N, C-alpha and C positions, 0 to 999 in steps of 0.2 A: 428607559433606554430609547424609546421612540423620540423623545424630546431631543436627545443628543443627535440622533440620526437626522431629524429635520433641521436642526441647527447647522449641521454640516452640509446638507444638500441645498437648502433654501438659498443661501447667498449665490451659489453657482447659477441657479435659475434666474434670480433677479438681475445679476450682472452679465448674463449671457449676451445681451444686446449691447453693442458698443456704440455710443453716441458719437457722431461726427460733428464736433463743436464748430468747426469752420463753416459747415453748411448751415448751421443754425444761428449765425450772427444776426442780431436784430429780432430774435424770437420774442414775441409779445404775448401770444395766446394761441390756443389750438381749438379746433372745433371737430366735433364728432356728430355730424348731421344725421347719419343713419341711426345712431343710438337714440337721439332725441325723437326721431320719428317712431322708432320701435316702442319706446316707453310711453310716449304721450299721444301719438296719433293712431296706432294700430287698434287700440281698444274702441275707437270711434267708428271704425269701418266695419260694415256688414259684409260677411263672406270673405274676410281677410284674416288669415291665421298665421301666427308667428311660429316657426319651427327653428329652434336654435341648434345649429350644428357647429360645435367648437372648431375653430381654425378655418372655417369656410368663409369666403368672401360673401357679403350680403347680396342676395339676388331675389327678384320677384319671379316666382314660378306661377305661370298661368295655366289653370286646369279647366277642363270641360266638366259637365255634370257627372261624367263617369270616372272622374279623377285621372283622366288621361292628360299628359302634359302637352300643352299647345306651344308654349314659348318660355324662355328664360331671359330676364332682363337684369343685367348687372346694376347694382345700386351704389356701389362704393364711391363712384365718381360724382354722384348726384347729391344735391343739397336737399334738405328737408322740404323746402318749397317745391323743388323739382319733382320729388317723389309724390307729394300731394297733388300736383298738377297732372302728373302721369295717371294717377288713380282716378282722378276726376275725368280725364279724357277717355279712360277705359270704361267708365260708367259705374264705378263703385259708389255705393251710397255711404255718405259720412254723416253720422249722427252728431247733434250738438253736444250731447252728454253721453257717456258710455252706457248709462242705465236706461236711456230712452228706447222706446219701442220703434221697430222698423215699420213704416207704413206698408200696407198690403201690396201696393203697386211696385215697391222696391224689394219685395221678399226674395226674388231670384236674381237681383242685380249682382254683378254687372250683366248677366244674361237678360234678355228682354222678357222672357217668360219661361215657364217650365217646359222641358222637352217631353214630359211624361203626359200622354193623352188622358190618362185616368184623372189627373189633376184638373184638367180643363172640364171634363165631363162632370166631376163632382162639384166644381165651382158653379157651373151653369145650372145644375139640377138641385141646388140647395133648396130645401123646403122652407116655407115660411113657418114661424112658430105657431103651434096650435093646429096646423094642417096635418091630416092623417097621412102616414107614409104608405106609398104603394107597395113597398117591400116589407114583408113580414118574416121574422125569424121563425124557423120551425122548431 
């Protein structure tokens, strides 16, 4: 029964959009730059995550370390090259391959460093291998 229901409903969804053929005279190709960026480039960027929201226009949401929104940049009018240039200008680290490790100096990029003081203290007080620790667990 579900098959008949889908057969009746599906054509109405497919043909709901009416094409203006006069507007499309000379149509040769189409491009979806944002889709290419999402599928091919996002896996290369460190600290850049894709969140798919059906029906929403693509936008870059910039957050601070506490996940508070700083800004929203619409991407639908931008080309793939434009988006990559924007991310480079913002300081995002782009790996050569998705499986590559992120160098320590880019661990917090695009932020310049960690806002958490404990991280700085731990990094400065790292002990050398074989050296006895000043802290002992009880």
